[in-house]
C-alpha positions as a printed Julia matrix, in Angstrom:
596×3 Matrix{Float64}:
  -51.48  57.46  -50.6
  -50.14  59.3   -47.54
  -50.01  62.62  -49.42
  -53.57  62.11  -50.68
  -54.8   61.44  -47.14
  -52.95  64.52  -45.89
  -54.57  66.63  -48.62
  -58.03  65.37  -47.66
  -57.28  66.02  -44.0
  -56.16  69.59  -44.65
  -59.2   70.2   -46.82
  -61.53  68.93  -44.1
  -59.77  71.05  -41.47
  -60.04  74.17  -43.63
  -63.76  73.63  -44.14
  -64.23  72.94  -40.46
  -62.4   76.16  -39.67
  -65.0   78.03  -41.74
  -67.67  76.88  -39.26
  -65.63  78.28  -36.38
  -64.91  81.67  -37.97
  -68.26  83.23  -36.97
  -67.46  82.18  -33.38
  -63.82  83.27  -33.32
  -64.4   85.6   -30.35
  -65.79  82.67  -28.36
  -62.91  80.45  -29.52
  -60.36  83.04  -28.35
  -62.11  83.4   -25.0
  -62.26  79.64  -24.47
  -58.6   79.29  -25.51
  -57.57  82.04  -23.09
  -59.33  80.32  -20.2
  -57.67  77.0   -21.13
  -54.21  78.57  -21.17
  -54.74  80.46  -17.89
  -56.02  77.3   -16.23
  -52.94  75.37  -17.34
  -50.55  78.14  -16.24
  -52.08  78.06  -12.77
  -52.05  74.25  -12.82
  -48.27  74.39  -13.34
  -47.76  76.68  -10.34
  -47.82  74.02   -7.51
  -44.39  72.55   -8.46
  -42.97  76.08   -8.25
  -44.6   76.58   -4.84
  -43.14  73.25   -3.65
  -39.71  74.34   -4.88
  -40.05  77.63   -3.02
  -41.11  75.77    0.14
  -38.07  73.48   -0.1
  -35.91  76.59   -0.65
  -37.33  78.14    2.53
  -36.64  74.97    4.54
  -33.07  74.72    3.27
  -32.01  78.38    3.16
  -34.5   79.94    5.58
  -33.63  83.67    5.85
  -31.51  83.42    2.69
  -34.27  81.91    0.57
  -35.52  83.35   -2.72
  -38.66  84.71   -1.01
  -36.51  86.55    1.57
  -35.29  88.77   -1.25
  -38.81  90.24   -1.45
  -38.72  91.64    2.06
  -40.01  88.6     3.99
  -36.95  87.41    5.99
  -38.85  85.35    8.61
  -39.22  81.74    7.37
  -42.59  81.36    9.16
  -43.94  84.44    7.41
  -42.59  83.06    4.13
  -44.69  79.91    4.66
  -47.76  82.05    5.34
  -47.12  83.9     2.07
  -46.79  80.56    0.28
  -50.05  79.37    1.87
  -51.86  82.5     0.69
  -50.43  82.13   -2.83
  -51.5   78.48   -2.89
  -55.03  79.39   -1.88
  -55.32  82.14   -4.52
  -53.82  79.97   -7.27
  -56.11  77.01   -6.56
  -59.21  79.21   -6.46
  -58.29  80.91   -9.74
  -57.42  77.57  -11.33
  -60.88  76.26  -10.4
  -62.55  79.4   -11.74
  -60.76  79.16  -15.08
  -61.47  75.42  -15.31
  -65.18  76.15  -14.95
  -64.89  78.97  -17.49
  -63.09  76.94  -20.18
  -65.42  73.96  -19.79
  -68.43  76.23  -20.08
  -67.04  77.97  -23.17
  -65.8   74.89  -25.03
  -68.91  72.81  -24.34
  -71.33  75.54  -25.37
  -69.23  76.25  -28.47
  -69.22  72.52  -29.32
  -72.99  72.37  -28.95
  -73.45  75.45  -31.12
  -71.21  74.19  -33.94
  -72.83  70.77  -33.74
  -76.28  72.34  -34.0
  -75.33  74.56  -36.95
  -73.61  71.77  -38.86
  -76.48  69.33  -38.31
  -79.12  71.88  -39.35
  -77.15  72.92  -42.44
  -76.59  69.28  -43.43
  -80.25  68.42  -42.93
  -81.29  71.5   -44.89
  -79.01  70.41  -47.73
  -80.38  66.85  -47.63
  -83.91  68.21  -47.92
  -82.91  70.08  -51.09
  -81.83  66.87  -52.85
  -84.11  65.22  -55.37
  -86.31  62.24  -54.54
  -84.07  59.92  -56.57
  -81.26  60.52  -54.08
  -83.36  59.09  -51.25
  -84.44  56.16  -53.39
  -80.75  55.28  -53.86
  -79.7   55.91  -50.25
  -80.25  53.98  -47.08
  -82.15  55.99  -44.45
  -80.16  54.44  -41.61
  -76.86  55.61  -43.12
  -78.19  59.13  -43.56
  -79.32  59.13  -39.93
  -75.85  57.94  -38.93
  -74.25  60.94  -40.65
  -76.78  63.45  -39.28
  -76.61  61.96  -35.81
  -73.48  60.12  -34.71
  -71.01  61.66  -37.18
  -71.98  65.21  -36.22
  -71.78  64.17  -32.56
  -68.18  63.02  -33.03
  -67.22  66.56  -33.99
  -68.95  67.88  -30.87
  -66.99  65.44  -28.69
  -63.67  66.65  -30.09
  -64.5   70.33  -29.63
  -65.77  69.57  -26.13
  -62.55  67.9   -24.94
  -59.91  67.64  -27.63
  -59.39  71.33  -28.42
  -58.8   72.16  -24.75
  -56.42  69.21  -24.33
  -54.31  70.28  -27.32
  -54.07  73.84  -26.03
  -53.12  72.71  -22.55
  -50.49  70.28  -23.82
  -48.96  73.04  -25.97
  -48.98  75.42  -22.99
  -47.4   72.78  -20.75
  -44.57  72.04  -23.2
  -43.87  75.71  -23.85
  -43.87  76.78  -20.19
  -41.89  73.84  -18.85
  -39.26  73.94  -21.58
  -38.83  77.68  -21.01
  -38.57  77.12  -17.24
  -35.96  74.42  -17.75
  -33.75  76.64  -19.9
  -34.05  79.48  -17.37
  -33.41  77.38  -14.27
  -30.9   74.82  -15.52
  -29.83  75.31  -19.14
  -27.11  72.71  -18.78
  -29.66  69.88  -18.35
  -32.74  71.34  -20.09
  -31.87  69.66  -23.38
  -32.49  66.28  -21.74
  -36.15  67.11  -21.21
  -36.52  68.58  -24.72
  -34.7   65.75  -26.51
  -37.72  63.39  -26.72
  -40.0   66.08  -28.23
  -39.11  65.59  -31.93
  -39.6   61.84  -31.53
  -42.96  62.4   -29.84
  -44.12  64.73  -32.62
  -42.99  62.3   -35.34
  -44.74  59.44  -33.56
  -47.94  61.49  -33.25
  -48.03  62.24  -36.97
  -47.24  58.62  -37.77
  -50.02  57.34  -35.53
  -52.48  59.76  -37.13
  -51.71  58.45  -40.62
  -52.23  54.87  -39.42
  -55.43  55.66  -37.5
  -57.15  57.65  -40.27
  -58.16  54.69  -42.52
  -59.11  52.59  -39.48
  -61.55  55.2   -38.2
  -62.86  55.72  -41.72
  -63.76  52.02  -41.74
  -65.33  52.36  -38.28
  -67.64  55.14  -39.51
  -68.67  53.02  -42.49
  -69.47  50.05  -40.25
  -71.54  52.14  -37.84
  -73.44  53.45  -40.86
  -74.17  49.87  -41.95
  -75.33  48.99  -38.44
  -77.66  51.99  -38.19
  -79.04  51.16  -41.63
  -79.89  47.61  -40.57
  -81.47  48.74  -37.31
  -83.55  51.49  -38.96
  -84.71  49.16  -41.73
  -85.67  46.38  -39.32
  -87.56  48.69  -36.97
  -89.5   50.11  -39.93
  -90.28  46.63  -41.21
  -90.95  44.95  -37.86
  -94.44  43.87  -38.94
  -93.03  42.05  -41.99
  -90.33  40.43  -39.87
  -92.93  39.12  -37.45
  -95.3   37.96  -40.18
  -92.57  35.79  -41.75
  -91.25  34.67  -38.34
  -87.86  36.04  -39.35
  -86.79  37.34  -35.92
  -83.91  34.9   -35.52
  -82.65  35.5   -39.06
  -82.75  39.26  -38.64
  -81.1   39.01  -35.24
  -78.28  37.03  -36.83
  -77.9   39.64  -39.59
  -77.82  42.55  -37.13
  -75.42  40.58  -34.94
  -73.08  40.07  -37.92
  -73.17  43.78  -38.79
  -72.57  44.71  -35.15
  -69.68  42.25  -35.0
  -68.12  43.89  -38.09
  -68.43  47.24  -36.31
  -66.84  45.75  -33.16
  -63.95  44.28  -35.14
  -63.31  47.61  -36.92
  -63.28  49.37  -33.57
  -61.02  46.72  -32.08
  -58.38  47.32  -34.75
  -58.48  51.05  -34.16
  -58.41  50.59  -30.39
  -55.41  48.24  -30.59
  -53.39  50.92  -32.36
  -54.62  53.98  -30.47
  -54.11  52.26  -27.1
  -50.43  51.71  -27.9
  -49.78  55.43  -28.3
  -49.67  56.49  -24.63
  -47.42  53.61  -23.41
  -44.93  54.27  -26.23
  -44.9   58.0   -25.48
  -44.37  57.26  -21.78
  -41.36  55.06  -22.63
  -39.83  57.88  -24.68
  -40.45  60.49  -21.99
  -39.05  58.35  -19.18
  -35.66  58.43  -20.91
  -35.56  62.22  -20.72
  -36.98  62.22  -17.19
  -34.43  59.7   -15.89
  -31.52  61.48  -17.52
  -32.61  64.83  -16.1
  -33.22  63.4   -12.63
  -29.75  61.78  -12.5
  -27.66  64.56  -14.04
  -29.52  67.37  -12.28
  -29.1   65.38   -9.04
  -25.35  65.22   -9.63
  -25.27  68.99  -10.16
  -27.23  69.51   -6.93
  -24.84  67.28   -4.99
  -21.93  69.25   -6.44
  -23.56  72.5    -5.28
  -24.08  73.79   -8.82
  -27.88  73.61   -8.5
  -30.0   74.54   -5.5
  -32.2   71.96   -3.82
  -35.29  74.12   -4.5
  -34.46  74.37   -8.2
  -33.88  70.63   -8.39
  -37.27  70.02   -6.76
  -38.96  72.28   -9.34
  -37.25  70.45  -12.23
  -38.31  67.01  -10.99
  -41.92  68.0   -10.35
  -42.14  69.93  -13.62
  -40.97  66.86  -15.51
  -43.82  64.92  -13.95
  -46.2   67.67  -15.03
  -44.86  67.28  -18.55
  -45.24  63.51  -18.5
  -48.97  63.12  -17.87
  -50.35  65.58  -20.45
  -48.18  64.04  -23.15
  -49.36  60.54  -22.33
  -52.97  61.82  -22.6
  -52.13  63.09  -26.07
  -53.03  59.66  -27.41
  -56.65  60.05  -26.24
  -56.76  63.49  -27.83
  -55.5   62.2   -31.18
  -58.0   59.37  -30.9
  -60.83  61.91  -30.56
  -59.32  63.93  -33.38
  -59.19  61.05  -35.83
  -62.71  59.92  -34.98
  -63.95  63.48  -35.52
  -61.99  63.83  -38.77
  -63.41  60.58  -40.18
  -66.92  61.75  -39.29
  -66.3   65.24  -40.68
  -65.33  63.76  -44.04
  -68.62  61.85  -44.16
  -70.61  64.97  -43.27
  -68.83  67.07  -45.89
  -69.23  64.25  -48.4
  -72.99  64.53  -47.89
  -72.83  68.32  -48.14
  -70.92  67.99  -51.42
  -73.74  65.99  -53.01
  -75.27  68.4   -55.5
  -79.0   68.38  -56.26
  -79.74  67.51  -59.87
  -83.06  69.37  -59.8
  -82.65  73.13  -59.65
  -85.39  75.55  -58.75
  -86.47  78.07  -61.35
  -86.59  81.8   -60.67
  -90.15  82.58  -61.74
  -92.65  82.97  -58.9
  -96.13  81.5   -59.06
  -99.17  82.95  -57.3
 -101.57  80.19  -56.28
 -104.59  82.43  -56.78
 -103.57  83.08  -60.39
 -103.1   79.41  -61.36
 -105.59  78.24  -63.99
 -104.24  74.68  -63.96
 -103.73  73.76  -67.59
 -100.94  71.18  -67.87
  -99.41  70.27  -71.23
  -96.81  67.65  -72.13
  -95.24  67.94  -75.59
  -92.8   65.32  -76.83
  -91.76  64.4   -73.29
  -88.89  61.96  -72.91
  -87.85  60.42  -69.61
  -85.73  57.53  -68.36
  -84.54  56.57  -64.9
  -80.81  56.29  -64.45
  -79.37  53.17  -66.08
  -82.82  52.01  -67.22
  -84.78  51.9   -70.44
  -86.81  55.03  -71.33
  -90.31  55.29  -69.85
  -91.55  58.0   -72.2
  -90.47  58.56  -75.81
  -92.2   61.71  -77.03
  -95.32  61.64  -74.83
  -98.03  64.19  -75.67
 -100.78  64.96  -73.13
 -103.02  67.88  -72.26
 -104.93  68.26  -69.01
 -107.44  71.1   -69.45
 -107.8   73.67  -66.67
 -110.7   73.08  -64.3
 -111.44  69.57  -65.56
 -110.89  66.09  -64.17
 -108.53  63.93  -66.2
 -107.73  60.3   -65.46
 -104.65  58.22  -66.25
 -105.13  54.44  -66.34
 -103.09  51.55  -67.6
 -101.29  48.39  -66.6
  -98.46  48.27  -64.05
  -95.26  49.76  -65.47
  -97.02  51.94  -68.02
  -95.64  55.17  -66.5
  -98.59  56.4   -64.43
  -96.71  57.1   -61.19
  -93.7   58.39  -63.13
  -95.95  61.02  -64.65
  -96.88  62.24  -61.14
  -93.18  62.54  -60.25
  -92.6   64.66  -63.36
  -95.56  66.94  -62.56
  -94.16  67.64  -59.07
  -90.57  67.74  -60.37
  -89.49  64.92  -58.13
  -87.69  63.98  -61.32
  -86.97  66.08  -64.43
  -87.86  65.25  -68.0
  -84.91  64.49  -70.28
  -86.52  65.95  -73.38
  -89.57  67.8   -74.63
  -91.72  70.34  -72.77
  -93.83  70.15  -69.62
  -95.78  73.35  -68.92
  -98.24  74.71  -66.37
 -100.41  77.53  -67.76
  -97.98  77.89  -70.65
  -94.85  78.19  -68.45
  -92.17  75.49  -68.38
  -92.02  73.81  -64.97
  -88.24  74.22  -64.95
  -88.69  78.02  -64.93
  -90.93  78.03  -61.85
  -89.76  78.14  -58.26
  -89.97  74.64  -56.87
  -91.75  75.7   -53.68
  -94.38  77.62  -55.65
  -94.92  74.76  -58.1
  -95.33  72.1   -55.44
  -97.4   74.45  -53.31
  -99.86  74.74  -56.2
 -100.36  70.96  -56.43
 -102.21  68.97  -53.78
 -101.11  65.32  -53.77
 -102.97  62.36  -52.33
 -100.89  59.25  -52.86
 -101.37  55.55  -52.27
  -98.58  55.51  -49.68
  -99.97  57.93  -47.09
  -97.43  59.27  -44.61
  -98.71  60.55  -41.28
  -96.34  62.07  -38.75
  -96.17  61.03  -35.12
  -98.58  63.56  -33.69
 -102.27  64.28  -33.28
 -104.94  63.89  -35.94
 -105.33  67.67  -35.9
 -101.6   68.25  -36.49
 -101.59  65.86  -39.43
 -104.62  67.46  -41.11
 -103.13  70.93  -40.61
  -99.66  69.88  -41.83
  -99.91  71.96  -45.01
 -101.39  74.93  -43.12
 -100.09  74.9   -39.53
 -101.84  78.2   -38.83
 -105.31  76.81  -39.67
 -107.95  77.29  -36.99
 -109.7   74.44  -35.21
 -112.88  75.18  -37.16
 -111.04  75.01  -40.49
 -109.45  71.67  -39.58
 -112.79  70.2   -38.58
 -114.46  71.54  -41.73
 -111.8   69.83  -43.86
 -112.31  66.58  -41.96
 -116.07  66.71  -42.57
 -115.49  67.44  -46.25
 -113.26  64.33  -46.48
 -115.88  62.31  -44.57
 -113.31  61.65  -41.85
 -114.95  63.32  -38.88
 -117.17  60.38  -37.97
 -114.28  58.0   -37.25
 -112.12  60.81  -35.78
 -114.73  61.55  -33.1
 -114.79  57.85  -32.22
 -111.07  57.88  -31.45
 -110.1   58.01  -27.73
 -109.2   61.71  -27.78
 -110.88  62.77  -31.01
 -108.81  65.26  -32.97
 -106.14  65.18  -30.25
 -105.53  61.43  -30.62
 -101.89  60.64  -31.38
 -101.77  58.52  -34.54
  -98.38  56.9   -33.88
  -95.36  56.73  -36.19
  -96.52  56.69  -39.83
 -100.12  56.62  -38.54
  -99.81  52.98  -37.51
 -102.67  53.27  -35.0
 -105.13  53.95  -37.84
 -106.45  51.74  -40.61
 -105.43  52.27  -44.23
 -108.77  53.85  -45.08
 -108.6   56.19  -42.08
 -105.1   57.3   -43.03
 -106.26  57.91  -46.58
 -109.15  60.11  -45.47
 -106.91  62.15  -43.16
 -104.56  62.59  -46.11
 -107.49  63.79  -48.21
 -108.56  66.19  -45.43
 -105.02  67.56  -45.42
 -105.27  68.33  -49.13
 -108.76  69.82  -48.69
 -107.44  72.23  -46.06
 -104.46  73.16  -48.23
 -106.87  74.06  -51.07
 -104.31  73.85  -53.9
 -105.53  74.83  -57.41
 -104.31  71.53  -58.91
 -105.21  68.18  -57.37
 -103.31  64.96  -58.12
 -104.56  61.58  -56.86
 -102.0   58.82  -57.26
 -103.74  55.46  -56.67
 -105.55  57.1   -53.74
 -108.18  54.36  -53.47
 -106.19  51.3   -54.48
 -105.86  49.86  -50.97
 -109.16  50.81  -49.35
 -112.44  48.96  -49.03
 -115.52  49.73  -51.12
 -117.15  51.81  -48.39
 -114.06  53.98  -47.95
 -113.67  54.28  -51.71
 -117.26  55.49  -51.99
 -116.64  58.06  -49.23
 -113.46  59.29  -50.96
 -115.3   59.46  -54.29
 -118.0   61.66  -52.77
 -115.38  63.97  -51.32
 -113.49  64.14  -54.61
 -116.59  64.94  -56.61
 -117.04  68.05  -54.44
 -113.33  68.88  -54.2
 -112.64  68.68  -57.94
 -115.28  71.26  -58.88
 -113.59  74.22  -60.56
 -110.03  72.88  -60.2
 -107.72  70.83  -62.38
 -107.78  67.27  -61.1
 -105.57  64.43  -62.31
 -106.59  60.97  -61.14
 -104.01  58.2   -61.55
 -105.65  54.89  -60.83
 -105.64  51.19  -61.46
 -109.23  50.86  -60.23
 -111.4   52.08  -63.1
 -114.31  52.7   -60.73
 -112.32  55.7   -59.51
 -112.01  57.2   -62.98
 -115.31  56.5   -64.71
 -116.71  59.99  -64.04
 -113.62  61.88  -65.32
 -114.04  64.4   -68.12
 -111.32  62.61  -70.07
 -109.53  59.32  -69.56
 -106.07  58.57  -70.99
 -104.99  54.94  -71.32
 -101.21  54.6   -70.98
  -99.33  51.53  -72.11
  -95.56  51.24  -72.35
  -95.23  54.99  -71.94
  -97.6   55.89  -74.77
 -101.23  57.05  -74.94
 -103.12  54.14  -76.51
 -106.61  55.54  -76.07
 -108.38  58.62  -74.76
 -111.98  59.69  -74.27
 -114.8   59.53  -71.76
 -115.73  56.35  -69.97
 -118.71  55.78  -72.27
 -116.65  56.48  -75.42
 -113.9   54.1   -74.4
 -116.33  51.35  -73.46
 -118.08  51.76  -76.79
 -114.76  51.56  -78.61
 -114.12  48.09  -77.2
 -110.35  48.54  -76.9
 -107.83  48.26  -74.07
 -109.91  50.3   -71.6
 -113.0   48.2   -72.28
 -110.98  45.05  -71.69
 -109.69  46.39  -68.35
 -113.24  47.36  -67.35
 -114.53  43.9   -68.16
 -111.76  42.23  -66.14
 -112.36  44.43  -63.11
 -116.13  44.32  -63.07
 -116.72  40.87  -64.51
 -119.64  42.38  -66.39
 -120.6   42.3   -70.05
 -119.94  45.44  -72.03
 -122.83  47.9   -72.06
């Protein structure tokens, strides 16, 4: 288990290193500033030792050997050195913070954008199986954990390494007979650090999972707040969120209990070396084998060694949190899309719009097949309608046309070319979709109409709105076309959202139009308005109307009746009524009228 975790950790670190490679010059510069800052930070103990040496030896001090025999002048030199060192230390502290923080922000930005870009490339089925809150947790908080480590942790590790290297070297130069006492705890500290990492890794993995669960609950509840209120379920949902938050708190508490023990244990190990060095070096000083100034430097340097090493626990804590988050981010990046874009380009202007299904088979994962050899032909430039009971495969057919899902057998072609050979962007750009579940973005009415063509002029947007018979209600809004519709268009009625969606498709002017239950949840007046718009919009373009309401389909050139994934009937409205079959029965149920 430990070797497997180590392998995963090394793999994650190698992949993370790939994100830093393009910024290696900035990494080197930031690392240099960190090291220089720490070197200057270690200078004060040396200055104190020199000052003690001046007090004790005066004209025979170490500084006197540089041509400054007067002790007062030696103190002035020390004062000038102190001033220069502190100024430079402050300059390099500012420089390393600036470099590391900007680098952290840049890497965070690039990783988040790449991850989001990858998520967008995944098929619709992925999002149907995933929880939006958990995805937001990965894109948000997990990426932020990496930024926090680069912001603070990388500098801390560099400065600790510099401190250990410089102080150990100084000890062996100044007092080799006692230096081993300061170095002795190092192997134990390193072993303890590795051991703590192996224990912390699964704990922080669990923490990231719990925070994902919490974000999922919060995102779901905020999206469904109207349903919660309508069923008076506030207390129940509060209890559920509270339980999830408590699980997150407990996971964090376990990790905190272990990580908090690191620094005290390290301090106990270090104090052994510090005490031994203080006592034995003191004996040597009393015996005249070590100067008072050198002894002062050793004692103060040991203190300088103590505090960075005790802070190592916080650094490893940041590291493990970042590593757990990095694994989740890379896990998302490793998810491969099952729907691949073809290589053949498609010019919208050249699209005729004939769509043919031959022997199409399709089944959702772990479910019974929807289609078993379905044959359909939608002629170019005509309006075709798909009707049938719930579960007959109507909406599934729309997903296959847009390649939100791929057929498992047979052929699905547009103008004689298999959809799998076409570039996905070109295919979907050639199909205008108006669905039952209209999604409007938080923005103005104008922005939502122009979503498919952001460069559209004001006149073009307004023309599309008039075509969709939406302008009348738009002008009645507080700020007209500049009115903000709210998240998901919640400030508008269902019929208003539907007409804005239709205006969006009108402006996009795609050669193929697909209407998926576009009038199922609107009133009769709105349906009549949409029907008038569609009768104008469908002229000269291939239009596929998927509907449960037969009033929406009665004027189609051809109507296909689906049932259990098969075409039971097809013909015009009049032909199907005259036939007296399944379509006629549906018409009678919906209208309550006798057959004519």
